[in-house]
C-alpha positions as CSV (number, residue, x, y, z in Angstrom):
1,X,167.6,98.7,81.9
2,X,165.4,95.9,83.0
3,X,164.8,98.1,86.3
4,X,163.6,100.9,84.1
5,X,161.3,98.5,82.1
6,X,159.7,97.1,85.4
7,X,159.3,100.7,87.0
8,X,157.3,101.8,83.7
9,X,155.1,98.8,83.9
10,X,154.5,99.3,87.6
11,X,153.7,103.0,87.0
12,X,151.2,102.2,84.1
13,X,149.7,99.7,86.4
14,X,149.2,102.0,89.4
15,X,147.9,104.7,86.7
16,X,145.1,102.1,85.5
17,X,144.2,101.4,89.3
18,X,143.9,105.1,89.6
19,X,141.7,105.4,86.6
20,X,139.6,102.6,87.7
21,X,139.2,104.0,91.0
22,X,138.1,107.5,89.8
23,X,135.5,105.6,87.4
24,X,134.1,103.6,90.4
25,X,133.9,106.8,92.5
26,X,132.0,108.7,89.8
27,X,129.6,105.6,89.4
28,X,129.0,105.7,93.1
29,X,128.3,109.4,93.0
30,X,125.9,109.1,89.9
31,X,124.1,106.2,91.7
32,X,123.6,108.2,94.9
33,X,122.1,111.2,92.9
34,X,119.8,108.9,91.1
35,X,118.6,107.1,94.1
36,X,118.2,110.7,96.0
37,X,116.7,112.7,93.3
38,X,115.1,110.4,90.4
39,X,114.1,107.1,91.7
40,X,113.0,105.5,95.0
41,X,112.1,102.1,96.4
42,X,109.3,101.0,98.5
43,X,108.4,97.9,100.2
44,X,104.4,96.9,100.1
45,X,103.6,96.1,103.6
46,X,100.4,94.5,104.3
47,X,97.5,93.6,101.8
48,X,95.8,96.9,101.7
49,X,96.8,97.4,98.0
50,X,95.4,93.8,96.9
51,X,94.8,92.7,94.1
52,X,97.0,95.3,92.5
53,X,100.1,94.8,94.7
54,X,100.8,92.3,97.3
55,X,102.6,92.3,100.6
56,X,106.5,92.0,100.3
57,X,106.7,93.4,96.7
58,X,109.2,95.8,96.0
59,X,108.0,98.7,93.8
60,X,110.2,101.5,92.2
61,X,108.9,105.1,92.0
62,X,109.8,108.2,90.1
63,X,110.5,111.2,92.1
64,X,110.6,113.8,89.1
65,X,107.2,113.6,87.8
66,X,104.9,115.4,90.1
67,X,102.0,115.8,87.8
68,X,99.7,113.4,89.8
69,X,96.4,112.2,88.4
70,X,93.5,110.5,90.0
71,X,94.2,106.9,89.7
72,X,98.0,107.1,90.0
73,X,99.6,104.5,92.6
74,X,102.1,106.6,94.7
75,X,104.4,106.1,97.6
76,X,103.2,108.4,100.3
77,X,104.6,109.4,103.8
78,X,101.7,109.7,106.3
79,X,101.7,112.0,109.3
80,X,103.0,109.4,111.5
81,X,106.2,109.1,109.4
82,X,105.6,105.7,107.7
83,X,105.7,105.1,104.2
84,X,102.6,103.7,102.2
85,X,101.8,102.7,98.8
86,X,98.4,104.1,97.9
87,X,96.3,105.2,95.0
88,X,95.4,108.8,94.4
89,X,91.5,109.2,94.4
90,X,90.7,112.8,94.6
91,X,92.8,116.0,94.1
92,X,92.3,119.5,95.3
93,X,89.0,121.1,94.5
94,X,87.2,117.6,94.3
95,X,84.3,116.9,96.5
96,X,84.4,113.1,97.9
97,X,81.5,111.3,99.3
98,X,81.2,107.7,100.6
99,X,77.9,106.3,100.6
100,X,76.5,102.7,100.7
101,X,80.1,101.2,100.2
102,X,80.7,103.3,97.3
103,X,82.9,106.4,96.6
104,X,81.5,109.4,94.8
105,X,83.7,112.0,93.4
106,X,82.0,115.4,92.3
107,X,78.7,113.9,92.7
108,X,79.4,110.8,90.4
109,X,80.0,107.5,91.2
110,X,83.7,106.8,91.0
111,X,84.2,103.5,88.6
112,X,86.9,101.5,90.4
113,X,87.3,98.1,88.9
114,X,90.6,97.6,90.5
115,X,89.3,97.6,94.2
116,X,88.4,94.7,96.5
117,X,85.8,94.8,99.1
118,X,83.5,97.8,100.2
119,X,84.5,101.2,100.8
120,X,83.1,102.1,104.2
121,X,83.5,105.4,106.2
122,X,85.9,105.1,109.0
123,X,85.0,107.5,112.0
124,X,88.2,109.4,112.3
125,X,89.7,112.3,110.1
126,X,87.4,113.2,107.3
127,X,83.6,113.7,107.5
128,X,81.7,113.4,104.3
129,X,81.0,115.0,101.8
130,X,84.4,116.4,101.8
131,X,85.9,119.0,99.7
132,X,89.8,119.2,99.2
133,X,91.5,122.3,99.5
134,X,94.5,123.6,97.6
135,X,97.4,121.1,97.8
136,X,95.4,118.4,99.2
137,X,95.2,114.9,98.1
138,X,93.0,111.9,99.0
139,X,94.6,108.6,98.8
140,X,93.1,105.0,99.4
141,X,94.3,101.3,99.3
142,X,92.6,99.1,96.7
143,X,91.6,96.5,99.4
144,X,89.1,99.1,100.9
145,X,88.1,97.0,104.0
146,X,91.5,96.6,105.5
147,X,93.2,99.7,104.2
148,X,94.4,102.4,106.5
149,X,94.4,105.5,104.2
150,X,93.0,109.1,104.0
151,X,89.7,107.9,105.7
152,X,91.8,107.4,108.5
153,X,94.7,109.6,108.7
154,X,93.4,112.6,106.6
155,X,94.4,114.1,103.6
156,X,98.1,114.5,102.3
157,X,99.9,117.2,100.8
158,X,101.9,117.0,97.6
159,X,105.0,117.3,99.6
160,X,104.2,113.9,101.3
161,X,104.2,112.2,98.1
162,X,107.6,110.7,97.4
163,X,106.8,109.4,93.9
164,X,104.5,107.8,91.4
165,X,104.9,104.1,91.0
166,X,106.8,103.1,87.8
167,X,107.9,99.3,88.3
168,X,107.0,96.4,90.6
169,X,109.5,93.7,91.0
170,X,108.0,90.4,89.6
171,X,105.1,92.1,87.7
172,X,106.8,94.5,85.6
173,X,105.9,98.2,84.2
174,X,103.3,99.6,86.5
175,X,102.6,102.9,84.6
176,X,99.0,104.3,85.5
177,X,97.5,101.3,87.6
178,X,93.9,101.4,87.1
């Protein structure tokens, strides 16, 4: 009789562990899918996004929303394979020009209260004025004098953007950083 009671208690304990293990495995699958399909993390390297973001900050981006707008801060994979955090300056069809340390978008001076330093042309991938073709996006860092961005490596495609920044550790909700 006592053996039956111990055996029953042992079986219920095994069943509880089995249920906990199933819940844990399900949680791992959900977390994996969320990190693979919905959100991602990026570490800000260098000071190219100052004063908005600082080197060493961890930012979270959303992969789902691909309705990118001018002014959005995004995680982008550049042609060399590295990931950068940059701001969208121009989208397909826009005409971008850089004159006298300032950015002109479609012939009008771009208001950029978030930048640090002057925006200088870099003798590299883009010659100004430059019209973006279908699917092209022009990105720049906020600290223009030190940023390696589309002025250097050229425009990026929508497929190279991994997501729009949503949260930065230590600062809170990013939303549309302008």
